N, C-alpha and C positions, 0 to 999 in steps of 0.2 A: 088211820089208813085213808080216810076221806081226804085229808089234807095232802097226803102223798100222791094220790091219784090226780087231784086238781093240779098239783105242781107238775106232775108228769105230762098231763094234757097241755099245760102251758109251755113246757119245754118242747114238746113235739110241734106245737104251733110255731114257736120261734125258730126251731130247726128247719121246718118246712119253708119258712120265709127266707132263711139264710141259703137254703139250697136253690130257691128261685133266683136269688141275687147272684149266686155262684154260676148258675146256668146262664144268666144274662152276661156276666163278665166273660165267661168262656165263649159265648157267641161273638162278643165284641172282639175278643182276641182272635177268633177264627176269621173274622172279617179282615184282619190285618193282612192275611195271606192273599187277599185279592190284589194287593200291590204286585206280588210275584206273577199272578196271572196276567195282569195288565202289562207288566214289563215283558213277559214272555210273548204276549200277543204282539207287542211292538216289534220284537225281534223277528217274529214270523212274518209280519206284514210289511216291514220296512225293506227297502231295496238297499242293502248295505254291501258296498264293495268288499271283496276279500282277496287275500293273497292266494297263491297257488296251492299251498299245502295246509291251509286253514280249513277247519270244519265249517260247514254251512251255518249261517246264523239261525236258520230255521231249527237246527238241532238244539242249539243252546236255548232258543225260545221254547221249544217243546219240553226241554228239561225244566225250565222255570214254570211253565204252565202245569206240568205234571206234579212238581213239588208243591206248588200252591194249592192245587186241587186236593192232593192227598192230605196235606196238613189242615186245610180248611175243613175237609170232610171229617178228619179225626176230631177236631175241636167241636164241630157241630154235633157229632155223635156223642161225645162226652157231655156236651151241654144238654142234649136231649135226655141222656141218662140221669144227669143231675136234676133236671126239671122233673122227670118221672119219679125220682126218689123223693123229691119235695112233695110231690102230689101224693105219693104213697104214705109218707109220714103224716100228711094232713088228714088222709082218710083212714089211717091205721090199718093199712094192708101191706102185703108183700114184705114181711119182716126180713127174710133172708136176703132179698134184693137190696133192701135198705142197708143192711150190714155190709154187703159186698161193695156197694157204691160208696159207702162211708169209708171203707178201706181204700178204695181206688182214689177217692178225693184227697186222701192223706198225702199222695204224691205231688199234689199241686201246692207247692209251698208259696208263701207262708200261711195264707188265709185258708186254703184247703186243708192243711194239716190240722189247724185248730178246729175247723168245722168237722172234719172226719173223726177226730179224737172225741170231741164232745158228743157227737152223734153216737159213737160206739158206747161211750159211757152211759148215755141215757137209755139206749136200746138194751143194755145188759141188765137193767133193773127188772125184778120179777113183776112189779106192777105194770110196767110197760109191756112186758111179754103177755100179761093177762089182757091188757087193752087190745093188743094186736090179735090175740086169740078170740076176741069177740065176747069175752066174759061180760056179764051183765054189770053195768055201773051201779046198780042199786045195792049190790053187796058191798060196795066201797062207800056208798053215800051218794048224795046228789052231785050232779055236775055243776060247775059254776054257771051263773045265769047268762054270761056272755057266750057260752058254748052251745046254746040251743039253736 
């Protein structure tokens, strides 16, 4: 049992690092939408001539800015949730939250799917549930020296 708990602790540590990386990648992806915001701001600020029945360029610029802000906010929110899940895995807290975020990360193909499935597999182990419930490690044996 001692070896299983040590292995579970190591898996939780690796998963938390992977969630931190996933959060960073989601943040970078969210920054991509700043291009839409800049493009929309250009349309709003530029003095573009238009035909008689055309909509004003400010409308199109506003749509681009709104689109960019919404999607950037969504990616930043998911990045924050992934970061918080990684933090929770590292501290062995918020078990249900970690399961829910692992399920949501599965929709982010292909890396998120692999990460989410492995996270759910690890979190379903009885020893991991015991770790998250705060049971004493002494009943399982000593923790590895690098975990102190």
